[in-house]
C-alpha positions, 0 to 999 in steps of 0.5 A: 535767321529770322526776317524780324526779331522783336524784343518785347511782347507788350502792345508795341511788339504784339501790334507790330507782329500783327501788322507784319503777319497780316501783310504776309510776313511769317519769319518773326521772333518775339523775345521777352524776359517775362514768362507771359506776353503782356507788357502794360496790358496785364495791369488793368488793361485800360484803353484810352481811345482819344489822341490827346491821351497816352501819345505825343503826335509830334513824337510819332510824326502823325496827324490827329486823323491818322491817330484816330484811324490807328485807334479805331483799328486797335480798338477793333482788334481788342474787341476781336480778341475778346474785349468787353463791348462797354464804353465809358466817356461817350455821354456829352451832357454828363461830360459838360457838367463835370467840365463846368465843375472843373473850370469853376475851380481852375482845373482842366478836364480832359475828355476821353473815350475809354474801354476797360478790360481789367487785369483778369480778362486781359489774360484771355485777350493776350492768350487769344492774341498770342494764339493768332500770331502763333497760327501765323507762324510767329515764334515766341521765346519767353522767360528769356533775357537778352544780355547782348546785341551785336551787329554782324554785316547785315543782321543783328545777333542777340545773345540770351542769358542762357547762351542762346543766340538769335539772328534777325535782319531787322530788329525792333526794340520795344521792351516797355517802361520797365525795360527803358534802362536795358534799352539805354544800355543796349543803345550805348553799345550800338551807338544808337542816338538819343537824348536824356529826358528831364521830366519825372512824375512824383506823386501819391496814390489816393484811395477812398470809397467808390461813392466818394468819386462818382464821376467814374460812373460816367468816365472810367478814368477821368483826367484832371490837370491842375496848374499849381502856384509854382507853375508845375502841372499836377494830374490825375492818372490811372483811376481804378473804380472798385480797384485795389492798390498794388506794389511795383517792385524794382531792384532796390525800391518798391513803388505803389500802383493800382489796378482793377479786375473786371469781374471782382470789385472792391468797395474802394476807388483809387487814382494817382495824383502826379506832379510833373517835375522838370529838372535843371542843372546840376541834377538832370537825371530824372531816374537818379532823382526818382530813385532817391525819393523812392528809396528814402520813402521805403527807408521810412517805411522800414523797407515798404511803401508808406500809407497815411490817412488824409486826416493825418496828412492835413494835420501834418502828423504821421499815421500809426498802426495802432490808430490807423482804424480809429473809429472816433475819427471814422478811420474804419470807414475806408479799409485799405486794399493793401495789408497795413504793417505787412505790405505798407507801413503807416507813416508821414509822407512829408518826411520823404517828399520835398516840401515843394512837391508836398505843397503842390499835391496838397493844393491839387487835393484841395481843388479836387475836393471842391469839384467833388463836394468835399469827398476827396479830403475826408479824414478817413481817405488814404494816401500811399507813397511812393508813386513815381512814373519815369519818362524814357529817353528820347530816341532820334528816329525817322518817320517810321521809328528807325534809329540812326542804326540801319534796320534797328527800330524802337517803339513803345513806352520804353523808347519814349514813343508813347505813354500807354497801351494804345499809344504803344500799339500805334508806335509798334504799327508805325515801326512795322510799316517802316520794316515793310517799306525797307524790305519791300515785302 
């Protein structure tokens, strides 16, 4: 039997294990369905080093100063395992210039210190992290799906899809955002208390040439928030200068996403523009709503996401494959990083998104366009859909993220305790402290 079993090898699981081994605890098993430990760290690996981004201090039950101390430790750990030294967002003068531009257009600009590692370099950092933990006797069981968890007296019994069983006195569930549905199913079986969230982010991925978004020379992933006429908040998210559009496959639909490599850059920059929707009666299940929008968009794209030129979007016309690179409209000036026809289908995003969301996205694009001197709404720029970000359930936990089930802890994005790598890592450390306090190691 292990002292601690951790399900999930993303930042929450890895940093929980790190804190435990550095306190002298060496009976730890990390289980993950993926063949390579990573979670969100494998996709772009962008560290937001500000308490205002990627975490809810009230949800984590920590102060801003405590968050800053955690962030400093996490950043130093990434550097220790090979992260690049370069930092973005620390030029106060340039920040003020962009802040003033945003304010003139009724847009909020959120400051953030950031470190970009990149999808390519993140693999080496994760390997170094794993090697260190294995040297401290942490065991990894990868490519292993946990299909059932039972409580047996004072321990937890986990069963894999291969018929293997693992036993642990303490259990930390940190399956990541893609594991939130699995976590809900497990919670129902074990009577773990949680409440349904009602929020969901629905939006688009915008792609343009790098020079059209010059702010990334100063701040790698700039955060803008727009309050729309309808009262909703639209925000920029996950900016990737010199990056590429990627696909995110689920069981019955495919979303778009974006990332960037550190050593190899494209001529384009992309970012998500997300409209935060709060559902009310009678439809209060955000996963059902987001899934329906994603599926309908894929249906219009013949089983693929939709790609559309900004010029066609503004003219309220669908994009077509035969005119997608029309030189008379400068469409050849921005070459998409996803293959048109093969991976994405030209179409009309307005056909699959609700009218209100389209109006709010368009309003936000217009405001961003004013901030950037008319470079956002160039006809040749590109938008992709669907981009949907699901919020996790809200789990009722103690200060140290222990659930109502004794010795069962949750952490990370999948448990609704964070919204990014750094926040997830913080939640993992907090949970590990709860385990240490409970056992009096």
